[in-house]
RODO-2510 file (C-alpha; in nm, 4 decimals, decimal comma):
residues 184
     n   res          X          Y          Z
     1     s     0,0268    -0,0198     0,0080
     2     q     0,2914     0,2830     0,0645
     3     a     0,4190     0,1718    -0,2991
     4     e     0,0867     0,2336    -0,4378
     5     a     0,1082     0,5018    -0,1896
     6     v     0,4569     0,7043    -0,3976
     7     i     0,2831     0,6355    -0,7166
     8     d    -0,1030     0,7752    -0,6071
     9     l     0,1049     1,1238    -0,4206
    10     v     0,2071     1,1334    -0,7746
    11     q    -0,1210     1,1877    -0,9523
    12     s    -0,2498     1,3125    -0,7598
    13     r    -0,5396     1,5158    -0,9590
    14     t    -0,7070     1,6667    -0,5788
    15     e    -0,6550     1,7909    -0,2947
    16     q    -0,8293     1,5002    -0,1134
    17     s    -0,6552     1,1994    -0,3102
    18     l    -0,3212     1,4082    -0,2342
    19     k    -0,4555     1,3362     0,1801
    20     i    -0,4953     1,0066     0,1121
    21     a    -0,2062     0,9495    -0,0713
    22     t    -0,0062     1,1188     0,1908
    23     n    -0,2323     0,9357     0,5146
    24     n    -0,1300     0,5460     0,2936
    25     l     0,2661     0,7057     0,2876
    26     k     0,1465     0,7207     0,6304
    27     g     0,1459     0,3939     0,6209
    28     n    -0,2405     0,3901     0,7726
    29     i    -0,3663     0,1368     0,5629
    30     k    -0,0721    -0,1396     0,6095
    31     n    -0,1764    -0,0441     1,0279
    32     e    -0,4985    -0,0913     0,9842
    33     i    -0,4447    -0,4966     0,8349
    34     y    -0,2344    -0,5310     1,1019
    35     r    -0,4158    -0,4160     1,3533
    36     l    -0,7294    -0,6490     1,2209
    37     k    -0,4492    -0,9476     1,1410
    38     d    -0,3559    -0,9543     1,5238
    39     n    -0,7409    -0,8702     1,6283
    40     i    -0,8014    -1,2853     1,3583
    41     l    -0,5330    -1,4459     1,5436
    42     e    -0,6515    -1,3641     1,8626
    43     i    -0,9968    -1,5274     1,8471
    44     t    -0,8517    -1,7391     1,6291
    45     v    -0,5929    -1,8089     1,9446
    46     e    -0,9710    -1,8009     2,1653
    47     l    -1,1070    -2,0224     1,9790
    48     e    -0,8759    -2,3132     1,9176
    49     a    -0,8415    -2,2661     2,3662
    50     l    -1,2508    -2,3589     2,3502
    51     v    -1,1268    -2,6592     2,1673
    52     d    -0,8625    -2,8323     2,3142
    53     f    -0,8823    -2,6651     2,7143
    54     v    -1,2198    -2,7628     2,7079
    55     e    -1,2584    -3,0471     3,0045
    56     e    -0,9641    -2,8542     3,1618
    57     d    -1,0499    -2,6143     3,4249
    58     l    -0,9842    -2,2244     3,2785
    59     h    -1,1340    -1,9645     3,1904
    60     i    -1,2570    -1,9178     2,8739
    61     t    -1,4113    -1,6783     2,6560
    62     p    -1,7611    -1,7452     2,6165
    63     h    -1,9213    -1,7813     2,2290
    64     k    -2,1349    -1,4893     2,2665
    65     d    -1,8183    -1,2762     2,2944
    66     l    -1,6008    -1,4615     2,0679
    67     i    -1,9604    -1,4546     1,8005
    68     r    -1,9360    -1,0263     1,8838
    69     k    -1,5483    -1,0233     1,8642
    70     t    -1,5470    -1,2155     1,5095
    71     g    -1,8968    -1,0256     1,3750
    72     g    -1,6446    -0,6424     1,4975
    73     v    -1,3561    -0,7630     1,2479
    74     i    -1,6001    -0,7973     1,0238
    75     e    -1,7777    -0,4849     0,9943
    76     e    -1,4136    -0,3291     0,9875
    77     i    -1,2880    -0,5434     0,6927
    78     e    -1,6536    -0,4528     0,5305
    79     k    -1,5983    -0,0941     0,6559
    80     l    -1,1636    -0,0691     0,4905
    81     i    -1,2782    -0,1992     0,1759
    82     e    -1,5704     0,0341     0,1181
    83     n    -1,3244     0,3694     0,2582
    84     e    -1,1275     0,1154    -0,0831
    85     k    -1,4280     0,2365    -0,2916
    86     r    -1,4690     0,5700    -0,2645
    87     g    -1,0892     0,6595    -0,2403
    88     e    -1,0628     0,4677    -0,6194
    89     i    -1,2893     0,7032    -0,7045
    90     i    -1,1907     1,0156    -0,5578
    91     k    -0,8170     0,8959    -0,7331
    92     h    -0,9639     0,7750    -1,0628
    93     g    -1,3125     0,9720    -1,1174
    94     l    -1,6640     0,9231    -1,1533
    95     k    -1,8268     0,8266    -1,4437
    96     v    -2,1096     0,9178    -1,6253
    97     a    -2,2296     0,8952    -1,9476
    98     i    -2,4537     1,1569    -2,1089
    99     v    -2,6851     0,9064    -2,3145
   100     g    -3,0156     0,8761    -2,5401
   101     k    -3,1487     0,9107    -2,8362
   102     p    -3,0508     1,1573    -3,1459
   103     n    -3,0630     1,5573    -3,0432
   104     v    -3,2086     1,4865    -2,6931
   105     g    -2,9925     1,8215    -2,5591
   106     k    -2,6695     1,5708    -2,4492
   107     s    -2,4391     1,7475    -2,6460
   108     s    -2,6672     2,0299    -2,5177
   109     i    -2,5991     1,9605    -2,1306
   110     l    -2,1989     1,8491    -2,2352
   111     n    -2,1322     2,2033    -2,2867
   112     l    -2,2880     2,3589    -2,0126
   113     l    -2,2131     2,0819    -1,7434
   114     s    -1,8944     2,2431    -1,8377
   115     r    -1,9175     2,5837    -1,9485
   116     k    -1,7521     2,5266    -2,2517
   117     d    -1,8784     2,4548    -2,6518
   118     k    -1,6742     2,1812    -2,6271
   119     a    -1,8981     1,8876    -2,7990
   120     l    -2,1151     1,9817    -3,1667
   121     v    -2,4566     2,0824    -3,0869
   122     t    -2,6950     2,1074    -3,4388
   123     e    -3,0260     1,9470    -3,5403
   124     i    -2,9373     1,7161    -3,7360
   125     p    -2,9513     1,3985    -3,4791
   126     g    -2,6339     1,1566    -3,5940
   127     t    -2,4018     1,4882    -3,5018
   128     t    -2,2359     1,3613    -3,2060
   129     r    -2,0587     1,0014    -3,3033
   130     d    -1,7502     0,8858    -3,0926
   131     a    -1,7943     1,0241    -2,6887
   132     i    -1,6691     1,3187    -2,5796
   133     e    -1,5052     1,3442    -2,2654
   134     e    -1,4779     1,6288    -1,9743
   135     i    -1,3697     1,6490    -1,6150
   136     l    -1,6035     1,8103    -1,3449
   137     y    -1,4625     1,8594    -0,9888
   138     v    -1,6942     1,7916    -0,7628
   139     e    -1,5989     1,9244    -0,3666
   140     g    -1,3004     1,7537    -0,4828
   141     t    -1,3624     1,4234    -0,6755
   142     p    -1,3522     1,4385    -1,0547
   143     l    -1,6558     1,3271    -1,2917
   144     i    -1,5703     1,2353    -1,5853
   145     l    -1,8878     1,3500    -1,8525
   146     v    -1,8765     1,0840    -2,1672
   147     d    -2,0887     1,2849    -2,4533
   148     t    -2,2556     0,9820    -2,6312
   149     a    -2,3555     0,8982    -2,9927
   150     g    -2,7757     0,8862    -2,9735
   151     i    -2,8758     0,5415    -2,9575
   152     r    -3,0723     0,4536    -3,2443
   153     q    -3,0986     0,1492    -3,5350
   154     t    -2,9143     0,3091    -3,8309
   155     k    -2,7985     0,1623    -4,1649
   156     d    -2,4730     0,4773    -4,1472
   157     k    -2,1129     0,2917    -4,1148
   158     i    -1,9395     0,5263    -3,8825
   159     e    -2,2531     0,5920    -3,6687
   160     k    -2,3057     0,2836    -3,5971
   161     i    -1,9576     0,2655    -3,4668
   162     g    -2,1256     0,5460    -3,2458
   163     v    -2,3847     0,3538    -3,1268
   164     e    -2,2005     0,0330    -3,0962
   165     r    -1,9260     0,2607    -2,8138
   166     s    -2,2425     0,3832    -2,6653
   167     i    -2,3079     0,1020    -2,5647
   168     k    -1,9806     0,0652    -2,4007
   169     h    -1,9235     0,3441    -2,2109
   170     i    -2,3093     0,2609    -1,9955
   171     d    -2,1705    -0,0385    -1,9630
   172     e    -1,8559     0,0838    -1,7538
   173     a    -1,9916     0,4067    -1,6413
   174     e    -2,0456     0,4000    -1,2717
   175     l    -2,3333     0,6452    -1,3518
   176     m    -2,5605     0,7417    -1,5927
   177     t    -2,8215     1,0035    -1,6543
   178     i    -3,0431     0,9544    -1,9358
   179     h    -3,2125     1,1575    -2,2092
   180     l    -3,5184     1,1342    -2,3483
   181     i    -3,7174     1,2891    -2,6024
   182     l    -3,7664     1,7220    -2,5358
   183     k    -4,0539     1,8251    -2,6842
   184     r    -4,1508     2,1985    -2,6487
***
């Protein structure tokens, strides 16, 4: 985790990702894993004592206490995994695919949110044929907006490739915004 933290430190794009990399470089995750390992080892020793010395007149940790301790370790591991997932989103961003039929305003939304004239906008259906990406930072988290080609049946070879790529972006996206036909 510390070796990966060096790479993350160099590649940090936001203050939040820099903080995560710095904490990992200090060994925070490593220390947490060692602490959990020690807890698991302690539970294992207590379980072995329970089995090995059942007939002896020794103080043995009751089953309920072992179950509670085990549940606590499981909760901490789940929390560690959830924090790692959040950290990955902060480091690499959250991919949002803007999908829908042609001419429903997908490119206009990308331009509006990015405050740039990034995507071509015309009244001609099928103008966007390849994905256009723009990165926005929302509270320190990179949001990767992907304007995709309008999804429809088409005989146009190039537009068909664009539709196939749109479907691929849908599969890769963590979030998706769908725009239906907007009529005024």
